[in-house]
C-alpha positions in Angstrom: 256.6 333.7 196.8 258.1 335.5 194.3 257.4 334.4 190.7 259.5 335.4 187.9 258.0 337.0 184.9 259.1 334.2 182.5 257.7 331.7 184.7 254.2 333.4 184.9 254.1 333.5 181.0 255.0 329.8 180.6 252.4 329.1 183.5 249.4 330.7 181.5 250.4 329.7 178.1 248.3 326.4 178.1 245.2 328.4 179.2 245.6 331.0 176.5 245.9 328.4 173.9 242.6 326.3 175.1 240.8 329.5 175.0 242.0 330.4 171.7 240.9 326.8 170.5 237.5 327.3 172.0 237.1 330.5 170.1 238.1 329.0 166.9 235.7 325.9 167.4 232.7 328.4 168.3 233.3 330.3 165.3 232.6 327.0 163.1 229.0 327.2 164.2 228.4 330.2 162.2 229.5 328.6 159.0 226.4 328.3 156.7 224.9 324.7 156.3 225.6 322.8 153.2 224.4 319.1 153.3 226.5 316.6 151.3 225.1 314.3 148.8 224.8 311.4 151.3 222.6 313.4 153.6 220.4 314.5 150.9 220.2 310.8 149.6 219.3 309.7 153.3 216.5 312.3 153.3 215.2 311.2 149.8 215.3 307.6 151.2 213.1 308.7 154.3 210.7 310.2 152.0 210.6 307.1 149.8 210.1 304.7 152.8 207.1 306.6 153.9 208.4 307.5 157.1 205.8 310.2 157.6 206.3 310.6 161.5 210.2 311.0 161.0 209.3 313.5 158.1 206.7 315.4 159.9 209.5 316.0 162.6 211.7 317.4 159.8 209.2 319.8 158.4 208.0 322.9 160.2 205.6 325.5 159.2 205.7 327.7 157.3 206.3 325.4 154.5 206.3 325.9 150.7 205.0 323.1 148.5 205.0 324.0 144.9 203.6 327.6 144.8 201.5 326.9 148.1 202.6 328.3 151.3 201.4 326.3 154.0 201.3 328.4 157.5 200.0 325.7 159.8 201.9 323.0 161.2 198.6 320.7 160.9 198.9 321.7 157.0 202.2 320.5 156.6 201.4 317.1 158.7 198.6 316.7 156.4 200.7 317.1 153.3 202.9 314.2 154.3 200.0 312.2 155.4 198.3 312.7 152.0 201.5 312.0 150.0 202.1 308.7 152.0 198.4 307.7 151.4 199.0 308.1 147.5 202.2 306.2 147.7 204.2 309.0 146.8 207.9 308.5 146.1 210.8 310.3 144.5 211.8 307.5 142.0 215.8 307.1 141.3 217.0 310.7 142.3 220.1 312.0 140.6 221.4 315.1 142.5 222.0 317.6 139.9 222.9 320.5 142.2 223.1 321.7 146.0 223.3 325.5 146.1 222.6 328.4 148.2 219.4 330.1 148.1 219.8 333.3 146.2 217.8 336.6 145.5 216.2 335.2 142.4 215.8 331.5 143.7 212.1 331.9 144.7 211.2 332.4 140.8 212.0 328.4 140.6 208.8 328.0 142.7 206.6 330.8 141.4 207.3 334.4 140.4 204.7 335.9 142.9 205.2 338.4 145.5 203.8 335.9 148.0 206.4 333.5 147.4 209.2 336.1 147.2 208.2 337.2 150.5 208.3 333.6 152.0 211.9 333.3 150.6 213.0 336.5 152.0 211.4 335.9 155.5 211.5 332.3 156.3 214.5 331.1 154.6 218.1 332.1 155.8 221.8 331.7 155.0 221.3 328.0 156.1 218.8 327.2 153.5 219.8 325.6 150.6 218.2 324.3 147.2 218.6 321.0 146.0 217.7 320.0 142.6 217.1 316.2 141.8 216.4 314.6 138.5 214.3 311.4 138.7 212.4 309.2 136.2 209.2 311.4 137.0 210.9 314.7 136.4 212.8 317.4 138.3 212.2 318.0 142.0 213.3 321.1 144.0 213.9 320.6 147.6 214.8 323.2 150.3 216.7 321.8 153.1 218.3 323.6 156.1 220.3 322.4 159.3 220.0 319.0 160.6 217.5 317.6 163.0 217.7 314.2 164.3 220.6 313.6 161.7 218.5 314.7 158.8 218.5 318.0 157.0 215.3 320.0 157.8 212.9 320.1 154.9 211.2 323.8 154.2 209.7 322.9 150.9 209.5 321.1 147.8 208.3 321.2 144.2 207.9 318.8 141.6 208.1 316.6 139.6 208.1 319.2 136.7 209.1 318.1 133.2 
């Protein structure tokens, strides 16, 4: 059976289009993460609800808390347990900004070489810095790609006046 060249091209066109679409969709995974305001508010609500088991699942070591770097997962779990025991909450959070981590962002936590190294080594292009204003003061929260429908929490600081 002989196939004319024009018919062969027409026969494979849907397959070529499908492969091109798959390549375009695959490249979307490489777009840096940026949570929307709704995801940030959802994460704040989880923290405020005392949902420690859920929060522990969103926070992996190493983790930065104010200027302290928690290197062990047990330290991160203890942090959340202790915060829950004290009744910690982020009151009426207003999102001031959601921005990419920059070269100088570490200074917001501490200008030390140790904190700078943490930012350089453990934060990536998917890490974002969220600034929240609350009745208690300002919080800084570092978030990354979602886990179980919530942004992963890589650190936070606050409240500061």
